[in-house]
Backbone as XML, in Angstrom:
<?xml version="1.0"?>
<chain id="A" units="angstrom">
  <residue number="1" name="MET">
    <atom name="N" x="-0.718" y="10.720" z="22.110"/>
    <atom name="CA" x="-1.973" y="10.811" z="21.411"/>
    <atom name="C" x="-3.049" y="10.291" z="22.363"/>
  </residue>
  <residue number="2" name="PRO">
    <atom name="N" x="-4.070" y="11.063" z="22.629"/>
    <atom name="CA" x="-5.137" y="10.631" z="23.528"/>
    <atom name="C" x="-5.888" y="9.450" z="22.936"/>
  </residue>
  <residue number="3" name="ALA">
    <atom name="N" x="-6.541" y="8.680" z="23.789"/>
    <atom name="CA" x="-7.259" y="7.472" z="23.383"/>
    <atom name="C" x="-8.383" y="7.789" z="22.417"/>
  </residue>
  <residue number="4" name="ASN">
    <atom name="N" x="-9.037" y="8.920" z="22.628"/>
    <atom name="CA" x="-10.151" y="9.307" z="21.767"/>
    <atom name="C" x="-9.672" y="9.561" z="20.338"/>
  </residue>
  <residue number="5" name="GLU">
    <atom name="N" x="-8.537" y="10.258" z="20.199"/>
    <atom name="CA" x="-7.979" y="10.531" z="18.876"/>
    <atom name="C" x="-7.538" y="9.237" z="18.210"/>
  </residue>
  <residue number="6" name="SER">
    <atom name="N" x="-6.946" y="8.331" z="18.982"/>
    <atom name="CA" x="-6.508" y="7.049" z="18.448"/>
    <atom name="C" x="-7.697" y="6.238" z="17.953"/>
  </residue>
  <residue number="7" name="SER">
    <atom name="N" x="-8.773" y="6.260" z="18.705"/>
    <atom name="CA" x="-9.984" y="5.545" z="18.317"/>
    <atom name="C" x="-10.587" y="6.155" z="17.057"/>
  </residue>
  <residue number="8" name="ASP">
    <atom name="N" x="-10.622" y="7.499" z="17.003"/>
    <atom name="CA" x="-11.137" y="8.177" z="15.807"/>
    <atom name="C" x="-10.281" y="7.829" z="14.578"/>
  </residue>
  <residue number="9" name="ARG">
    <atom name="N" x="-8.992" y="7.818" z="14.800"/>
    <atom name="CA" x="-8.062" y="7.493" z="13.698"/>
    <atom name="C" x="-8.280" y="6.056" z="13.244"/>
  </residue>
  <residue number="10" name="ASP">
    <atom name="N" x="-8.450" y="5.131" z="14.171"/>
    <atom name="CA" x="-8.692" y="3.727" z="13.828"/>
    <atom name="C" x="-10.000" y="3.581" z="13.054"/>
  </residue>
  <residue number="11" name="CYS">
    <atom name="N" x="-11.033" y="4.278" z="13.514"/>
    <atom name="CA" x="-12.332" y="4.242" z="12.823"/>
    <atom name="C" x="-12.203" y="4.787" z="11.404"/>
  </residue>
  <residue number="12" name="PHE">
    <atom name="N" x="-11.469" y="5.889" z="11.290"/>
    <atom name="CA" x="-11.263" y="6.491" z="9.975"/>
    <atom name="C" x="-10.546" y="5.513" z="9.042"/>
  </residue>
  <residue number="13" name="LEU">
    <atom name="N" x="-9.479" y="4.896" z="9.543"/>
    <atom name="CA" x="-8.718" y="3.948" z="8.729"/>
    <atom name="C" x="-9.559" y="2.731" z="8.356"/>
  </residue>
  <residue number="14" name="GLU">
    <atom name="N" x="-10.341" y="2.226" z="9.304"/>
    <atom name="CA" x="-11.205" y="1.079" z="9.014"/>
    <atom name="C" x="-12.240" y="1.436" z="7.947"/>
  </residue>
  <residue number="15" name="ARG">
    <atom name="N" x="-12.804" y="2.632" z="8.062"/>
    <atom name="CA" x="-13.777" y="3.076" z="7.070"/>
    <atom name="C" x="-13.121" y="3.207" z="5.689"/>
  </residue>
  <residue number="16" name="GLN">
    <atom name="N" x="-11.937" y="3.764" z="5.649"/>
    <atom name="CA" x="-11.213" y="3.901" z="4.380"/>
    <atom name="C" x="-10.905" y="2.521" z="3.791"/>
  </residue>
  <residue number="17" name="ILE">
    <atom name="N" x="-10.523" y="1.586" z="4.649"/>
    <atom name="CA" x="-10.230" y="0.225" z="4.179"/>
    <atom name="C" x="-11.492" y="-0.415" z="3.605"/>
  </residue>
  <residue number="18" name="ARG">
    <atom name="N" x="-12.640" y="-0.247" z="4.297"/>
    <atom name="CA" x="-13.901" y="-0.808" z="3.796"/>
    <atom name="C" x="-14.269" y="-0.195" z="2.445"/>
  </residue>
  <residue number="19" name="ILE">
    <atom name="N" x="-14.068" y="1.121" z="2.336"/>
    <atom name="CA" x="-14.358" y="1.798" z="1.066"/>
    <atom name="C" x="-13.470" y="1.234" z="-0.047"/>
  </residue>
  <residue number="20" name="LEU">
    <atom name="N" x="-12.190" y="1.075" z="0.256"/>
    <atom name="CA" x="-11.261" y="0.537" z="-0.743"/>
    <atom name="C" x="-11.610" y="-0.902" z="-1.111"/>
  </residue>
  <residue number="21" name="VAL">
    <atom name="N" x="-12.007" y="-1.702" z="-0.123"/>
    <atom name="CA" x="-12.392" y="-3.095" z="-0.389"/>
    <atom name="C" x="-13.623" y="-3.130" z="-1.295"/>
  </residue>
  <residue number="22" name="ARG">
    <atom name="N" x="-14.616" y="-2.274" z="-1.001"/>
    <atom name="CA" x="-15.813" y="-2.223" z="-1.857"/>
    <atom name="C" x="-15.455" y="-1.795" z="-3.281"/>
  </residue>
  <residue number="23" name="ARG">
    <atom name="N" x="-14.611" y="-0.799" z="-3.388"/>
    <atom name="CA" x="-14.206" y="-0.332" z="-4.720"/>
    <atom name="C" x="-13.446" y="-1.418" z="-5.469"/>
  </residue>
  <residue number="24" name="LEU">
    <atom name="N" x="-12.564" y="-2.107" z="-4.765"/>
    <atom name="CA" x="-11.800" y="-3.193" z="-5.377"/>
    <atom name="C" x="-12.725" y="-4.329" z="-5.810"/>
  </residue>
  <residue number="25" name="THR">
    <atom name="N" x="-13.698" y="-4.651" z="-4.971"/>
    <atom name="CA" x="-14.663" y="-5.706" z="-5.306"/>
    <atom name="C" x="-15.461" y="-5.324" z="-6.546"/>
  </residue>
  <residue number="26" name="ARG">
    <atom name="N" x="-15.944" y="-4.079" z="-6.605"/>
    <atom name="CA" x="-16.688" y="-3.624" z="-7.785"/>
    <atom name="C" x="-15.813" y="-3.662" z="-9.030"/>
  </residue>
  <residue number="27" name="LEU">
    <atom name="N" x="-14.567" y="-3.265" z="-8.871"/>
    <atom name="CA" x="-13.649" y="-3.283" z="-10.005"/>
    <atom name="C" x="-13.426" y="-4.710" z="-10.493"/>
  </residue>
  <residue number="28" name="GLU">
    <atom name="N" x="-13.212" y="-5.631" z="-9.568"/>
    <atom name="CA" x="-13.018" y="-7.031" z="-9.942"/>
    <atom name="C" x="-14.254" y="-7.593" z="-10.629"/>
  </residue>
  <residue number="29" name="GLU">
    <atom name="N" x="-15.433" y="-7.201" z="-10.160"/>
    <atom name="CA" x="-16.677" y="-7.706" z="-10.745"/>
    <atom name="C" x="-16.901" y="-7.185" z="-12.159"/>
  </residue>
  <residue number="30" name="THR">
    <atom name="N" x="-16.354" y="-6.030" z="-12.454"/>
    <atom name="CA" x="-16.556" y="-5.457" z="-13.788"/>
    <atom name="C" x="-15.461" y="-5.844" z="-14.768"/>
  </residue>
  <residue number="31" name="GLN">
    <atom name="N" x="-14.430" y="-6.504" z="-14.295"/>
    <atom name="CA" x="-13.340" y="-6.897" z="-15.185"/>
    <atom name="C" x="-13.775" y="-8.061" z="-16.069"/>
  </residue>
  <residue number="32" name="LEU">
    <atom name="N" x="-13.365" y="-8.020" z="-17.324"/>
    <atom name="CA" x="-13.658" y="-9.096" z="-18.254"/>
    <atom name="C" x="-12.503" y="-10.086" z="-18.259"/>
  </residue>
  <residue number="33" name="THR">
    <atom name="N" x="-12.848" y="-11.345" z="-18.365"/>
    <atom name="CA" x="-11.798" y="-12.358" z="-18.479"/>
    <atom name="C" x="-11.272" y="-12.348" z="-19.911"/>
  </residue>
  <residue number="34" name="SER">
    <atom name="N" x="-10.144" y="-12.978" z="-20.104"/>
    <atom name="CA" x="-9.584" y="-13.028" z="-21.459"/>
    <atom name="C" x="-10.527" y="-13.767" z="-22.401"/>
  </residue>
  <residue number="35" name="THR">
    <atom name="N" x="-11.241" y="-14.763" z="-21.892"/>
    <atom name="CA" x="-12.209" y="-15.489" z="-22.719"/>
    <atom name="C" x="-13.356" y="-14.579" z="-23.119"/>
  </residue>
  <residue number="36" name="GLU">
    <atom name="N" x="-13.845" y="-13.784" z="-22.178"/>
    <atom name="CA" x="-14.945" y="-12.865" z="-22.475"/>
    <atom name="C" x="-14.542" y="-11.823" z="-23.511"/>
  </residue>
  <residue number="37" name="VAL">
    <atom name="N" x="-13.279" y="-11.479" z="-23.534"/>
    <atom name="CA" x="-12.795" y="-10.512" z="-24.521"/>
    <atom name="C" x="-12.539" y="-11.203" z="-25.864"/>
  </residue>
  <residue number="38" name="SER">
    <atom name="N" x="-11.960" y="-12.397" z="-25.823"/>
    <atom name="CA" x="-11.553" y="-13.045" z="-27.074"/>
    <atom name="C" x="-12.719" y="-13.637" z="-27.860"/>
  </residue>
  <residue number="39" name="LEU">
    <atom name="N" x="-13.776" y="-14.090" z="-27.198"/>
    <atom name="CA" x="-14.902" y="-14.690" z="-27.925"/>
    <atom name="C" x="-15.546" y="-13.723" z="-28.921"/>
  </residue>
  <residue number="40" name="PRO">
    <atom name="N" x="-15.898" y="-12.507" z="-28.515"/>
    <atom name="CA" x="-16.469" y="-11.579" z="-29.512"/>
    <atom name="C" x="-15.485" y="-11.249" z="-30.636"/>
  </residue>
  <residue number="41" name="ILE">
    <atom name="N" x="-14.222" y="-11.130" z="-30.296"/>
    <atom name="CA" x="-13.214" y="-10.842" z="-31.321"/>
    <atom name="C" x="-13.120" y="-12.009" z="-32.293"/>
  </residue>
  <residue number="42" name="ASP">
    <atom name="N" x="-13.154" y="-13.239" z="-31.766"/>
    <atom name="CA" x="-13.126" y="-14.419" z="-32.634"/>
    <atom name="C" x="-14.343" y="-14.461" z="-33.551"/>
  </residue>
  <residue number="43" name="ARG">
    <atom name="N" x="-15.512" y="-14.094" z="-33.019"/>
    <atom name="CA" x="-16.726" y="-14.071" z="-33.849"/>
    <atom name="C" x="-16.603" y="-13.029" z="-34.959"/>
  </residue>
  <residue number="44" name="VAL">
    <atom name="N" x="-16.070" y="-11.872" z="-34.614"/>
    <atom name="CA" x="-15.881" y="-10.821" z="-35.625"/>
    <atom name="C" x="-14.889" y="-11.290" z="-36.685"/>
  </residue>
  <residue number="45" name="ASN">
    <atom name="N" x="-13.792" y="-11.898" z="-36.257"/>
    <atom name="CA" x="-12.798" y="-12.393" z="-37.212"/>
    <atom name="C" x="-13.383" y="-13.474" z="-38.118"/>
  </residue>
  <residue number="46" name="ALA">
    <atom name="N" x="-14.209" y="-14.364" z="-37.552"/>
    <atom name="CA" x="-14.851" y="-15.405" z="-38.361"/>
    <atom name="C" x="-15.780" y="-14.774" z="-39.391"/>
  </residue>
  <residue number="47" name="ARG">
    <atom name="N" x="-16.508" y="-13.754" z="-38.985"/>
    <atom name="CA" x="-17.422" y="-13.058" z="-39.910"/>
    <atom name="C" x="-16.628" y="-12.360" z="-41.015"/>
  </residue>
  <residue number="48" name="ILE">
    <atom name="N" x="-15.517" y="-11.748" z="-40.651"/>
    <atom name="CA" x="-14.655" y="-11.094" z="-41.645"/>
    <atom name="C" x="-14.130" y="-12.130" z="-42.635"/>
  </residue>
  <residue number="49" name="ASP">
    <atom name="N" x="-13.719" y="-13.304" z="-42.133"/>
    <atom name="CA" x="-13.224" y="-14.368" z="-43.012"/>
    <atom name="C" x="-14.299" y="-14.818" z="-43.996"/>
  </residue>
  <residue number="50" name="LYS">
    <atom name="N" x="-15.541" y="-14.965" z="-43.519"/>
    <atom name="CA" x="-16.639" y="-15.366" z="-44.410"/>
    <atom name="C" x="-16.873" y="-14.313" z="-45.487"/>
  </residue>
  <residue number="51" name="ILE">
    <atom name="N" x="-16.862" y="-13.054" z="-45.082"/>
    <atom name="CA" x="-17.062" y="-11.968" z="-46.044"/>
    <atom name="C" x="-15.922" y="-11.953" z="-47.059"/>
  </residue>
  <residue number="52" name="GLU">
    <atom name="N" x="-14.710" y="-12.155" z="-46.575"/>
    <atom name="CA" x="-13.549" y="-12.166" z="-47.465"/>
    <atom name="C" x="-13.639" y="-13.321" z="-48.464"/>
  </residue>
  <residue number="53" name="GLU">
    <atom name="N" x="-14.053" y="-14.504" z="-47.995"/>
    <atom name="CA" x="-14.220" y="-15.647" z="-48.894"/>
    <atom name="C" x="-15.276" y="-15.350" z="-49.957"/>
  </residue>
  <residue number="54" name="ARG">
    <atom name="N" x="-16.392" y="-14.770" z="-49.525"/>
    <atom name="CA" x="-17.464" y="-14.440" z="-50.460"/>
    <atom name="C" x="-16.987" y="-13.415" z="-51.493"/>
  </residue>
  <residue number="55" name="MET">
    <atom name="N" x="-16.253" y="-12.404" z="-51.031"/>
    <atom name="CA" x="-15.742" y="-11.389" z="-51.949"/>
    <atom name="C" x="-14.730" y="-11.999" z="-52.923"/>
  </residue>
  <residue number="56" name="ASN">
    <atom name="N" x="-13.888" y="-12.911" z="-52.442"/>
    <atom name="CA" x="-12.920" y="-13.569" z="-53.328"/>
    <atom name="C" x="-13.630" y="-14.385" z="-54.407"/>
  </residue>
  <residue number="57" name="ARG">
    <atom name="N" x="-14.698" y="-15.113" z="-54.007"/>
    <atom name="CA" x="-15.467" y="-15.885" z="-54.996"/>
    <atom name="C" x="-16.083" y="-14.952" z="-56.034"/>
  </residue>
  <residue number="58" name="ARG">
    <atom name="N" x="-16.655" y="-13.853" z="-55.568"/>
    <atom name="CA" x="-17.262" y="-12.898" z="-56.501"/>
    <atom name="C" x="-16.216" y="-12.289" z="-57.424"/>
  </residue>
  <residue number="59" name="PHE">
    <atom name="N" x="-15.040" y="-12.011" z="-56.873"/>
    <atom name="CA" x="-13.968" y="-11.448" z="-57.685"/>
    <atom name="C" x="-13.525" y="-12.448" z="-58.749"/>
  </residue>
  <residue number="60" name="GLU">
    <atom name="N" x="-13.411" y="-13.728" z="-58.356"/>
    <atom name="CA" x="-13.032" y="-14.761" z="-59.324"/>
    <atom name="C" x="-14.082" y="-14.882" z="-60.426"/>
  </residue>
  <residue number="61" name="LEU">
    <atom name="N" x="-15.364" y="-14.834" z="-60.052"/>
    <atom name="CA" x="-16.433" y="-14.885" z="-61.058"/>
    <atom name="C" x="-16.366" y="-13.677" z="-61.985"/>
  </residue>
  <residue number="62" name="LEU">
    <atom name="N" x="-16.097" y="-12.519" z="-61.407"/>
    <atom name="CA" x="-15.984" y="-11.303" z="-62.207"/>
    <atom name="C" x="-14.800" y="-11.392" z="-63.170"/>
  </residue>
  <residue number="63" name="GLU">
    <atom name="N" x="-13.667" y="-11.895" z="-62.691"/>
    <atom name="CA" x="-12.504" y="-12.057" z="-63.568"/>
    <atom name="C" x="-12.813" y="-13.019" z="-64.711"/>
  </residue>
  <residue number="64" name="ALA">
    <atom name="N" x="-13.518" y="-14.113" z="-64.408"/>
    <atom name="CA" x="-13.885" y="-15.072" z="-65.454"/>
    <atom name="C" x="-14.804" y="-14.416" z="-66.480"/>
  </residue>
  <residue number="65" name="ARG">
    <atom name="N" x="-15.741" y="-13.618" z="-66.008"/>
    <atom name="CA" x="-16.661" y="-12.917" z="-66.917"/>
    <atom name="C" x="-15.891" y="-11.925" z="-67.791"/>
  </residue>
  <residue number="66" name="ILE">
    <atom name="N" x="-14.949" y="-11.218" z="-67.187"/>
    <atom name="CA" x="-14.130" y="-10.263" z="-67.953"/>
    <atom name="C" x="-13.323" y="-11.004" z="-69.015"/>
  </residue>
  <residue number="67" name="ASP">
    <atom name="N" x="-12.750" y="-12.164" z="-68.644"/>
    <atom name="CA" x="-11.986" y="-12.955" z="-69.618"/>
    <atom name="C" x="-12.869" y="-13.376" z="-70.797"/>
  </residue>
  <residue number="68" name="ARG">
    <atom name="N" x="-14.112" y="-13.812" z="-70.499"/>
    <atom name="CA" x="-15.029" y="-14.213" z="-71.579"/>
    <atom name="C" x="-15.374" y="-13.014" z="-72.468"/>
  </residue>
  <residue number="69" name="LEU">
    <atom name="N" x="-15.619" y="-11.866" z="-71.841"/>
    <atom name="CA" x="-15.934" y="-10.664" z="-72.626"/>
    <atom name="C" x="-14.750" y="-10.236" z="-73.493"/>
  </residue>
  <residue number="70" name="GLU">
    <atom name="N" x="-13.539" y="-10.344" z="-72.948"/>
    <atom name="CA" x="-12.352" y="-10.001" z="-73.742"/>
    <atom name="C" x="-12.208" y="-10.944" z="-74.929"/>
  </residue>
  <residue number="71" name="ALA">
    <atom name="N" x="-12.473" y="-12.233" z="-74.707"/>
    <atom name="CA" x="-12.390" y="-13.201" z="-75.804"/>
    <atom name="C" x="-13.428" y="-12.876" z="-76.876"/>
  </residue>
  <residue number="72" name="LYS">
    <atom name="N" x="-14.646" y="-12.551" z="-76.466"/>
    <atom name="CA" x="-15.687" y="-12.180" z="-77.431"/>
    <atom name="C" x="-15.305" y="-10.908" z="-78.179"/>
  </residue>
  <residue number="73" name="PHE">
    <atom name="N" x="-14.762" y="-9.945" z="-77.444"/>
    <atom name="CA" x="-14.348" y="-8.695" z="-78.077"/>
    <atom name="C" x="-13.252" y="-8.961" z="-79.109"/>
  </residue>
  <residue number="74" name="ASN">
    <atom name="N" x="-12.260" y="-9.769" z="-78.744"/>
    <atom name="CA" x="-11.175" y="-10.084" z="-79.677"/>
    <atom name="C" x="-11.708" y="-10.815" z="-80.909"/>
  </residue>
  <residue number="75" name="ASP">
    <atom name="N" x="-12.667" y="-11.719" z="-80.701"/>
    <atom name="CA" x="-13.277" y="-12.432" z="-81.825"/>
    <atom name="C" x="-14.004" y="-11.451" z="-82.746"/>
  </residue>
  <residue number="76" name="LEU">
    <atom name="N" x="-14.777" y="-10.535" z="-82.152"/>
    <atom name="CA" x="-15.471" y="-9.518" z="-82.954"/>
    <atom name="C" x="-14.478" y="-8.616" z="-83.683"/>
  </residue>
  <residue number="77" name="ASP">
    <atom name="N" x="-13.374" y="-8.296" z="-83.015"/>
    <atom name="CA" x="-12.350" y="-7.452" z="-83.636"/>
    <atom name="C" x="-11.762" y="-8.145" z="-84.866"/>
  </residue>
  <residue number="78" name="ARG">
    <atom name="N" x="-11.484" y="-9.457" z="-84.747"/>
    <atom name="CA" x="-10.959" y="-10.207" z="-85.897"/>
    <atom name="C" x="-11.991" y="-10.241" z="-87.035"/>
  </residue>
  <residue number="79" name="LYS">
    <atom name="N" x="-13.249" y="-10.493" z="-86.683"/>
    <atom name="CA" x="-14.302" y="-10.527" z="-87.703"/>
    <atom name="C" x="-14.443" y="-9.167" z="-88.380"/>
  </residue>
  <residue number="80" name="PHE">
    <atom name="N" x="-14.327" y="-8.104" z="-87.595"/>
    <atom name="CA" x="-14.416" y="-6.759" z="-88.162"/>
    <atom name="C" x="-13.258" y="-6.519" z="-89.130"/>
  </residue>
  <residue number="81" name="ASP">
    <atom name="N" x="-12.050" y="-6.940" z="-88.736"/>
    <atom name="CA" x="-10.886" y="-6.781" z="-89.621"/>
    <atom name="C" x="-11.096" y="-7.539" z="-90.931"/>
  </residue>
  <residue number="82" name="VAL">
    <atom name="N" x="-11.641" y="-8.755" z="-90.836"/>
    <atom name="CA" x="-11.905" y="-9.543" z="-92.047"/>
    <atom name="C" x="-12.939" y="-8.829" z="-92.913"/>
  </residue>
  <residue number="83" name="ALA">
    <atom name="N" x="-14.001" y="-8.330" z="-92.275"/>
    <atom name="CA" x="-15.050" y="-7.638" z="-93.033"/>
    <atom name="C" x="-14.496" y="-6.394" z="-93.719"/>
  </residue>
  <residue number="84" name="ILE">
    <atom name="N" x="-13.651" y="-5.650" z="-93.051"/>
    <atom name="CA" x="-13.039" y="-4.450" z="-93.645"/>
    <atom name="C" x="-12.142" y="-4.851" z="-94.807"/>
  </residue>
  <residue number="85" name="ALA">
    <atom name="N" x="-11.343" y="-5.911" z="-94.609"/>
    <atom name="CA" x="-10.449" y="-6.358" z="-95.682"/>
    <atom name="C" x="-11.253" y="-6.791" z="-96.900"/>
  </residue>
  <residue number="86" name="ILE">
    <atom name="N" x="-12.337" y="-7.536" z="-96.678"/>
    <atom name="CA" x="-13.185" y="-7.962" z="-97.800"/>
    <atom name="C" x="-13.791" y="-6.745" z="-98.480"/>
  </residue>
  <residue number="87" name="SER">
    <atom name="N" x="-14.257" y="-5.799" z="-97.685"/>
    <atom name="CA" x="-14.868" y="-4.592" z="-98.244"/>
    <atom name="C" x="-13.862" y="-3.802" z="-99.073"/>
  </residue>
  <residue number="88" name="LEU">
    <atom name="N" x="-12.637" y="-3.686" z="-98.571"/>
    <atom name="CA" x="-11.602" y="-2.955" z="-99.319"/>
    <atom name="C" x="-11.261" y="-3.683" z="-100.611"/>
  </residue>
  <residue number="89" name="ASN">
    <atom name="N" x="-11.187" y="-5.009" z="-100.571"/>
    <atom name="CA" x="-10.882" y="-5.782" z="-101.780"/>
    <atom name="C" x="-11.996" y="-5.621" z="-102.803"/>
  </residue>
  <residue number="90" name="ARG">
    <atom name="N" x="-13.236" y="-5.615" z="-102.373"/>
    <atom name="CA" x="-14.362" y="-5.452" z="-103.299"/>
    <atom name="C" x="-14.342" y="-4.060" z="-103.933"/>
  </residue>
  <residue number="91" name="SER">
    <atom name="N" x="-14.004" y="-3.061" z="-103.116"/>
    <atom name="CA" x="-13.993" y="-1.708" z="-103.683"/>
    <atom name="C" x="-12.853" y="-1.559" z="-104.674"/>
  </residue>
  <residue number="92" name="ARG">
    <atom name="N" x="-11.729" y="-2.247" z="-104.482"/>
    <atom name="CA" x="-10.619" y="-2.198" z="-105.444"/>
    <atom name="C" x="-11.023" y="-2.896" z="-106.737"/>
  </residue>
  <residue number="93" name="VAL">
    <atom name="N" x="-11.703" y="-4.033" z="-106.569"/>
    <atom name="CA" x="-12.114" y="-4.786" z="-107.754"/>
    <atom name="C" x="-13.124" y="-3.975" z="-108.558"/>
  </residue>
  <residue number="94" name="SER">
    <atom name="N" x="-14.029" y="-3.309" z="-107.852"/>
    <atom name="CA" x="-15.045" y="-2.534" z="-108.573"/>
    <atom name="C" x="-14.448" y="-1.272" z="-109.188"/>
  </residue>
  <residue number="95" name="ASP">
    <atom name="N" x="-13.351" y="-0.778" z="-108.624"/>
    <atom name="CA" x="-12.695" y="0.410" z="-109.178"/>
    <atom name="C" x="-11.932" y="0.063" z="-110.449"/>
  </residue>
  <residue number="96" name="ASP">
    <atom name="N" x="-11.523" y="-1.179" z="-110.566"/>
    <atom name="CA" x="-10.714" y="-1.584" z="-111.727"/>
    <atom name="C" x="-11.505" y="-1.666" z="-112.948"/>
  </residue>
</chain>
């Protein structure tokens, strides 16, 4: 191999190595650390937990309200049954 070709080949290889080093450096600079990745995820998870807690509290309040409404409904149902029974007894007495 003539000296000129060897020199050209060396220059080519050196240039390729420099290109690869620059690309590797850029790649390393753009890589995120595990901390950089986990912090936003932790913030999102914390926000989800807060929303979940708030929804659970609202659900518990809603269940309590439903229980109160059911109790009122049952009370009204009993009163209605009593009123119907009284009404039926009065109509029997008046029919006699």
